[in-house]
N, C-alpha and C positions, 0 to 999 in steps of 0.2 A: 165462476163468481158465485158467492154465497150470502144470504141474509142470515141474520142472527136475531134471537130474541133477547131484549134487554131485560133488566130486573122487573120492569112493569109489564113484561110480555108484549112489548111493542117491538115490531121487526125494524131492524136497521140495516143499512147496506146500500148497495152491495159491497162485499169484501173479497178481495182475491185470496188464493190459497196461501200466499206467502204472508198476508197480513194476519190471517186466522193462526196459521202455523207459528208465527212469530209470538203472538199473544200468549198461546198455549205454552209454548217453550219457556216464555219469561214468567209465567204464573199469573199474567193479567186476566186470562180467560180460562176457566176450569173446563175439564173434558165433559162435564155435564151440561155445558151450554148447548141450547138448541139451535140448530142450523137448518136451512133449507136451501138447496141448490136452486139457482136461478132457472126459471122455466118449470120448476116442479112445485107441488103443493104438500110434499111430505116433509115434516119436521122431525129430525132425529138429533140425539145428543152427539157431540163430536167423537165421543168414544166408540160410537157405532159407524162412523164414516171411514171406510177403508181409505178413500182417496185422500182425506185429510190426514189420516195417521201415516200413510205412506210418504205423504209430503213432508210430514214433521221428521220422519225417519230419514229421508234424504237430506234435509237441512242439518239435521244433527250430525250425519256423517261429513257433510261439507264443513261444518263447524270444526269438527275434530281434525279434518285435513288442514284447515287453516291454522288451527291451533298448533298442530305438528310443524307445519312450515314455519310459522312464527318463531316457534321454539328453535328450530334448526337455524334460522336466520340470526337469533340472538346468540346462539353458540358459535356461529361462524364469525360474527362481530367480536365476540369475546376472544376467540382464538386469534383472529388477526391483530386484536390490540395487544394480546400476550406476546405474539411473535415480534411485534413492533417494539414492545419493551424490552424484550430479550435482546433484540439487535442493538437497541440504544445502549444496553448495559455492556454487550460485547465491545461495541465501539468505544465506549467510555474506559473499559478495561484495557483494551489495546493501547489507547493513548497514554494511560498510566504506565503500562509495561514499557512502551517506547521511552517514556520519560526516564523511567528506572534505568533502562539499558543505556541511554545516553549519559546519565549521571555516573554509571558504573565505568563507561569507557573513558569519560573525563578524568574520573578518579584514578584509573590505571594509568593514564598519560602523565598526570601529575606525579604519581608514585614513581614511575620509571625515569621521568625527567629529574627527580630529586636524587636517585641513586646511581644513574649513569653519569660517569665522570666527563667533563667537558675538555677535549684534548685540542680544541682549535688554537690555543695559545702555546702549546708545546713546541719547542724548537724542532725543526725539521732535521732529521738525520739521514744523510746520504749513505748508501751502502755500495760496496764495490760493483762494478758493472759485471753482470752475469748474463750470458746468452740464455734466451728463452727456447728451450728445445721441446717443451711440451706441446702437443698438438691439440688445440682446443676445439671441440666438435660443434658447439653452438654458442650463440650470443649468451644464453643463459649461463653457460659454463665459464664463458669469458668474464661475466660481471662478477661471479663468485671469487675469481682469483685475480681480479683487476688491480685492486690496491697493492697486493703483494707484488705482482709484476711491476707496478709503478715504482715501488721501492727498490726492487732488485735490478730493473732494466738500466738504471742510471740514465745516460744520454741516448740509449738506443730504444726507440719507440715504434719500431716498424710494425710489431704485433699489435700494441696498443692503439696506434692510429687506425688500425682496421677496425676497431671496436666502435660501433655506431655511437657518436655523441661524445667520445673521448676527446678526439681532436678539436671539436667545437669548444669544449670547456677548457682544454688546455690552451687555445689561443686566447680566450677572454681572461684567464687567470694570470698568464704570462704578461698580457698587455697592461692589466691592472698593476702588476709589480714594476714593470718597465716605467710606467708613467707615475709611479710614486704612491700608488693607493694601497691601502691595507687589504689583507686577505679577507674577504667578506663571504663567509659561508652561506648566509641567508640570501645574498644576491645570487650566488651559484645555484642554489636550490630553486629560487624563483624563475631564473633563466632557464634552468633545466626543464621545468614544467612547461614553460612556454614553447620551447623549441622541440619538446617531445610530442607535441600534438601532431597527429597525422602520421606518426612513424608506426612501423609494424608492431613494435614492443616498447611502448612508452616507458614502463617501469625500468627496463634495462637501460634504455637510453638516458633516463634521468640520473641513474647510479653512474653510468660511464661519464656523464657530463660532470657531475660533481667531482668525482675522482680526478678527472682531466684538469678541472679548474684548480684544485689543490696542487696538483702535480706542476701544472704550468707556472703557477704563481711562485712555488719554490724554486723551480729551475731558473726563472728570469730573475728572481731575487738574488739567487746565488751567482749566476752568469748571465747578465742581460744580453751580451753579445752573443753568446752561444745560443740563447733562446731565439734571438732574431734571426740568426743564420739558419737554424733548424726550421724555423717558420717559413723563411723565403725558400728553402730547399723543397719543403712539402708543397708550397704553393706552385713551384715551377714543375713539379711531376705531371 
């Protein structure tokens, strides 16, 4: 603890080192101020007190460290805010890109829908019965040649009925024709998607079902009794 002499040379205090050092650092108290350590009778200027000057030096170092820490904290907060803003921009950009992609896909769909001819109302042309001698290795290969086989096979469907989904569609299509309902491609696709759930290859099942529906409807429309007979024979196997 220290006492100081005021402007009228009157002792004031006591003050601790922090108080004196703070007043000196802020310019409130000049280095020429006379101080006397508690318990002593010797008055000296602050500039001659090693203890006070060392304490001032320590406080300056602490202040410098605190200022550096505060600067780093501000820089960290600025960086975090910048990263947050960048993430928000990226998210906004992704949403915009997704919207453009969806619009592009819809535009392509509309374009192809306009240029692809609709053949659902064209009359069905039957072709002579030809045996199917090709050995199909997989369901994928079966689906690729399925419609060609349907047209070529005539009333012989042994190979086609083995294609998963074809017989199901054939039954529904033929039943619609026998009961006097029009061929409904949208209904066939809807039922194909429903029945394909849980199968090993849903896409192939849907194609087979759709082809089967069209084939069954044309068979029954042309020869209802033949359709019913073939249907009963397959059920009895």
